[in-house]
N, C-alpha and C positions, 0 to 999 in steps of 0.2 A: 399337525397341519389340518387333518380331517378327523373330527371326533363326533361319533354318534353315541347317544346315551338313551337306552330303552326306547329306541325309535320304532314306531309302528306305522304301517300304511294299510288301511282297510278300504275295500271297495264293496259297494252294495250291488248285488246281482239279483234283482227281484226281491225275494224274501230272504235270500242268503247273504251272509257277510263273508267276503273273501279276505283272509288275512295274508296279504301279499308279503308284508314284513311284520313280524310278531315279537317285538321286544329286542331289537338288535343293539348291541353295544360294541363299538369298534373304534380303534384309534390307529390311524395311518400316519406315519411320520414322514418328514421330508426325505426325498431320495429313496423311498421304498419302491419296489416293483412287486405289485400284488396281483395275483390271479384269483378271480372269483369263479367258482365252478358250482354246478348243480344241475339237476334235470330241468326240463321245461316246466315253468310254473313254480319254481322253487323260490323265486324272489330276487334273483340276481340282476335281472334287467330293471326291476323296480328300484333296486338299490342304486344302480348306475344313474337312473333318471333323477333320483333325489340328490345324489352326489353332484350331478351336473346342473343342479338348480333348474331342471326341467319340470319338476314336480315337488310338491311339499308333503311332509309327513302328516299323518292324522294326529299322532301324538309323539312326544319325545323331543329330543334336542339334536340338532345338527349344527356343529360349529365348523366353519370354514375359515381358517386363519384367525380364529378367535371370535368371529362374528356369527351370531345366531341367524341362520338362513331364513327360518320361518317368520322372522320379523321384518324381512326386506320387502319393499313394495316391488311392483313389476319393473319399474325403471332401474331400481337398485339390483334386481336379479339379472337384468340384461347386462348391466355394467359388470357385475361379478362374473358372469359367464364369459364375457368378452375379454376381461382383464386377466382372470386367474385360471381359466379352463380351456383346454384344447380337446377337440372331439375327433375320434377316428371311428368310422362306421364300417360295417360289413359290406355295404353296398356302395361305398366310396362317396356318394352324394356330390359328385362333381357336375358342374353345369356344362352340358355337351357343346355349346357354342363357344365356350371360353377355352383359351389355351391353358396349358399347365401353369404358366406364369400368372395369368389373370385369375385362375381358380385359386392359386396360392395366395394371391394378393387380396382376395375378397374380404377376409376379416379386418383388413386395414382400411377398407373403403370409407368407413364412417368414423375413423379414428383421426386424431390431430396430425398424424404423420402425413407429410406431403406426398403426392402421388409418385413423384420420381424416386424419393427416398424409400417409399413403400415397395415399389417394384424392384428396387435394388435389393431390399431385404428379402423379398419373396424369392428372388434369384439365388440369394445365398442359401436359403432354406432348401431350395431344389437341388443345389450343388451338394449340400449336406446329405440329402436323400439319394444322391447318386444319379441325378437326372440333368446334369449340366448340358447335355446334348439334346434334350427333349422338351425344352421350355416352350417352344412355339407349336408343339403338337397338341391337338385336341384329344379328349378322352377316347374317341373312336379310333384314333391312330396309335393308342397306347395299349400295352398288354394289361391284364388284370393286376399284375404285380406293380407295374409302373403307375397305374391309377392309384393304387393304395399308397405308393410312395408320395404321389402328389398330395393325397389326403393327409399324410403324416406331415409333409412340409407345410400344408395349410394350417394344421393344428399347432405347429411350432411358431408361426410367423408373429404372433402376438406375445411371444415370450411367456407362455402360461406357466403357472406354478405346478399344474397337474395335467397330465394327459389321461383322458378317459377313453378307453378303446373297447368297443362293443363287437366281439367276434371279429377282430381285424383280419383274420386269415380264413374266415368261413367260406369265402367265394374263390379261394385260391387253390391251385394244385399243391401237392406236398412240398416240392422243391421250392416253389415261390414262397409258400407260407414260411418256411424256415429262413429264407432270405429276409423277409419282412421282420421276423422275430429277431434276427441278428441285428437289424437296424434299430429296433426298439431297445435291445440290450445295449447297443452302443450308446444310444441316447441316455439310457439309465446310467451308464458309466460316466457320462458327462455331467451327471447331477440331476437328471430329470426324474420327477415322481410320476409313476405310471400305475393306474388301476385298470386292469383288463378283465373283461368277461370272456370266458371260453368254455367249451365243453370237451376240448381235446387235451388229454393228459400230457402228450408230448409238447404241446404248445404251452401249457401251464408250467411245465418244467423249466422254462426260461426265467420264470419269476423267482424272486427270493422268498416269497411268502405265498402260500396257497390257502384260501378260505373256501370252505365248502358249505353250500346252503341246501336245506331241505325243508319244505313246508313253511317257508318264511323265517326260518331260524338258522343260525350258524351251528353246524354240527361238528365242524373241525376248523381249527385255525393253527397253521403250523407256526405262526408267530407267537402263540401262547403255549406251545408244547414243550 
């Protein structure tokens, strides 16, 4: 489903070249649950940005469902993100004036799905996330864990092939973090492919495969051990 071959991403910082990713080769299959770990600056967030079609590699190949991402134009990248990828962020990224239902519906706003059908689907995703009684609440009226559940429901509303989660428990207390991870594991059990960046070992343990980064390189991949 996701295939990287000798992928590199370099940034120029004055006279220095930062090798954020330095020759990454990686294959992630459908219905895998992968945790990406590593210290700050190791390349894990750069990897997630490239997987999410938010950035392009300097060199190498990234195939998403068989398509070479580097060859896509901006409109094609936007279409790919909307159709194939769902994003979950550490800071939730919810619109404060919108209810949980309207926040969940946002990815469908510019899709061919009619508004009534889209809102019905958004409601189903919130029910799946355990928020059937909180749909008309705004983010300020929800707990951190509930906000992250809304973010997960929003990520699911377009039926994405892959969920990309960037430190999804980073702003949550320990108990809530494990509740969110139980939800992600349930989604994985339903067939969802998940790639998650985390720095916490107990959170990474929910995944079936752990990949560790250092200095832009993979230093350990439990899927290849």
